[in-house]
N, C-alpha and C positions, 0 to 999 in steps of 0.2 A: 471759708472760716477764720475769725481770727481768733490767736489764744497768746496769751502771754504771763509768764512768771517773772523769771530773772531775763530769761530770754523772750524776745519776740520772735513769732514765727507767723508767715502767711502762706496757708496751702502750704505747709509742711518745708518751706524754705527758711530758713533761720537767718535772722537778721544780726544775730549777734547780740552780745552782753548789753543789759540796759541798767543805768542808775537809778535810782530811787526818784531822782526827779524825772526823769523819762519815764519811769512808771505811773507817776502821779500825774504828768501830762497827757500818757496815754488814756488814763481812765477817764480824765476829764473830757477829751476829744469823743471816745466812744459814749460817755455819756449825753454826749452834744447830737452824737449819731442817732440816736433815738428818738429826737424831734422831727427827723428829715423824714421824707417819704423815700420811699425805693427810689424812683427815677433822681432825686437830690442827691442821694447817696451814691448811685451808679456814676453820675456827671463826678460827683466827689472824688471818687476811687480812682477815676483814668486821668486825672490831672497830672503833669509832671511841673514840681515845682521849679522858678527860676532862681539862677543864682543868686545870694544873697548881696545885698549893695555892696561896694565896697567900703571898707573898714569897720563892717558887723563884726564882733567878737564872736568867735565859734571856737569850739571845742577843738583839740587835737583830735586825728586819727587813732583810734586804739590799737596799740602795738599788736595784739594777736591778729588783728583782723587781716585777712586779704588785702592786697593791695594793687591800683594801677598805675603805670607811670602818668606823667602830666606833658601833654605838648600841646601848647600855647597853639589856639586856631590862627594863621596867618594866611591871607590869601595871595596866593602867587607860590605859596610854600607846600601846605598840607590841603587846601581847599582851590577850586578854581570856580567861577561863574562865569557864563559865556551867553548873553541873551541873542536871539534869532540866532540859532545854531543850527537850527536846519532850513536850506534855503527853499525847500516845498512842506513845510511843516502843515500847512492846512490839508495837503493831499495826504500825507501820513497820517493826519488823526483821524479825517475822513474814513481812509481806508482802513484802519482800526476799529472804529465805529461801528462801519457797516459788515466789517466778518462776523460770518454766523456761526463757525464753529470755534469754541474754547474749551481750555480746560478749567475745572472748576478744583478753588483750594478751600480752606477754612472759610466759614463755617459749614460747607458743605460737604466737603471730602475731607478725611483724618489725615490732613496736611501741614505743612509749617508755614507754608506762605497763603497771604490771604485773597478771597476775590475769586476773579477770573485772568487768565492769561495765555498768549499764545506764544510761540517760538518764530522767529525770523520777522520781526516787526518791521526793520529796515529792509531794502532789496540791499544786494553787496554792493550797489555804487553808493546809495545813501550811507552805509556803514563804513565803507573807504572814507567818506569824506569825515566823518564822527572819530574816525581813528587819526586820520593825518591830524586833525584838530588837537587830540589827546596829546600824541605823541609832540608836538611842538610846545605844549603848555608844559608837559612835565619833562622835557629833555630829555627823552627816550627814542632809539630808533627803531625798537621792536615790540608789539605788543603780542600776546596771544591768548587763547581761552585753554586754559587747564583743563583737564578732565580728569573728575573725580575717578575713584575705585568704582570696581563693583558693577560696571556698568552702567551708573548712574550720568545722567547730563546737567551741568552748569547751566543755570540760568541766565546766559548773557542772550544779547538780543530779543528781548522777552517785551512783549506789551502785557501791561498789569491794568486792570480796569477793577477797582474797589469803591465799594459804596460806603454812606455814613455806618453803617449797622452792620457791616463785615468786618472790620477788624478797628483798632486801635493804636495808637503809639507803641512800640515794641523796641526799647534800645537795645542795641547789638554791635558786634561787629562781624566782618565777614571773616572767613577761614583764610590766614596766612599761607594756608598749603595750595588754596587754590586763586589766590588774587593777591596782587597790590595795591589795584584802584577800582574803586567802583564810580558809575557813573547814572544819573536820571537825568531824563529829560520830560519837561512836562509838557502834556499836550492835550489838556482839557482846554477849550476855547476862554472860558471864562470862569476861571476857578477862584474859591474864596483865597486870600492872599496868603494865609495863615496855614495853609496845609500843605506847605512845602516840604523841607527837609528839615530835623533838627540835630544839632551836634549835644553830646551831654555828657556830665561827669557823675561818677559815684557820689552818692550822697549816705552817708553813714548813719546808723540809729541816733546819735547823738548830734547830728546836724554838721557833721564835719565834712568838709568837701575834699572829695578824692580825685584820683585821676581820669583819666578819659582814652588810654591807648594801651592794647596790649602788643607786649614785645616779645622778641624770643626769650626762654625758651617755648612760650604757650603760644596756641597758633588761635585761640578765641578766648572767649569771657566763661565758658566752662572751665577750661583748664586753668585760667588765670583768676580764676574767685572759686573755685571749688566748688560752684554750685550749678543746677543745670538751669535755672532760672531765678530773675528778681522783678518785682513788682514794680508799677511806675513811680513809686514812691521813694523808689532805691536810687533816684537819679534826679539831677539839676540839671535844667537846660540850659546849656550855657550861649547859645547859638542859634536863630532862627532863620533861614532862606528862604524867601517868601517864595508862594508858587506862582510863575509868570509861563502866560503859554510860549512856546519855544524857549523855554531857560535850560540851561545844561547845568548840572551842579556836578563836579568832580572832586573827587575827596580820596585820603588815602582810605581804605579798607580797613583798616585795623585802629580806626579811631571810631567811637560809640557815637552812634548815629540813629536815626529811625525816622520813617513819615512823623510830619507833625500830626497829621491827622487825614480825615477821608471825609467825603461828601457825598451828598445823591443818592436818589433812590431808582431812578430808571435808568438804563444803560447810559442814554447819553448825557445824563447828569452825573455820573460818576468822576471820581478820580483816574484819568488815565495818564499813565507813565511809560517809557520805555526804560527798561534796566541793564545795564552792562558790566561785567564784571572782567577785569585785564589781568594776567600776572605779566610781568618784566624782571630784567637782570635788577639785582639788586644794586 
């Protein structure tokens, strides 16, 4: 449910203070929604807006609003793309699709992660090849998998399979307590290109463009923005990396990111990836 007076809130998440022009615009758009069908509305509310074109006049960030720092995206500095990263990608993809035992996440179980997954997607030798490449790219001698407290397990070297109706883009950062770098390898043989990985910037209710990175002393977006969650309309898409079979996208885990989209209904048609999280020395 959406309600607003002077403040806009979606599902009890407060977006901040709105001016009279914002409220008038919202009234207009809500009136337009009445003319749409439910499927059209569902499709609309799951969209992330692209960044406005350069030189577009935009308001300033409200002074009282929580803020994120901004780090410009630069290939080779805070993200890296490597094509044909796995020497036996077809074998690994087939091994994953042929697996019979999976763990189930949302919407089937009350989990924060979507679809299906299993740990140990790559063999030790395959994982070593990937980690050697990662260390070369980021200029580090050592990577390790941090273990969270309470007996929980970090989802590193996990195969994840997610269909079109099982999830939607969910901008987030990964906890600085647990990792410095995150990595995704796309393993669907013929994926829709626009279902890769998106990098995002905060979008304020007045349209102002915010930052994209969580810095100390904060560990994640919940700490930095003081909210449990934000809807997709609270983000601009800064850049999208296309989904290409056997492509690796490596990035700083504290930069806001998300899957650009999901696809498929049958098991072998869904979005298959392997995901990794590594800690390093700062």
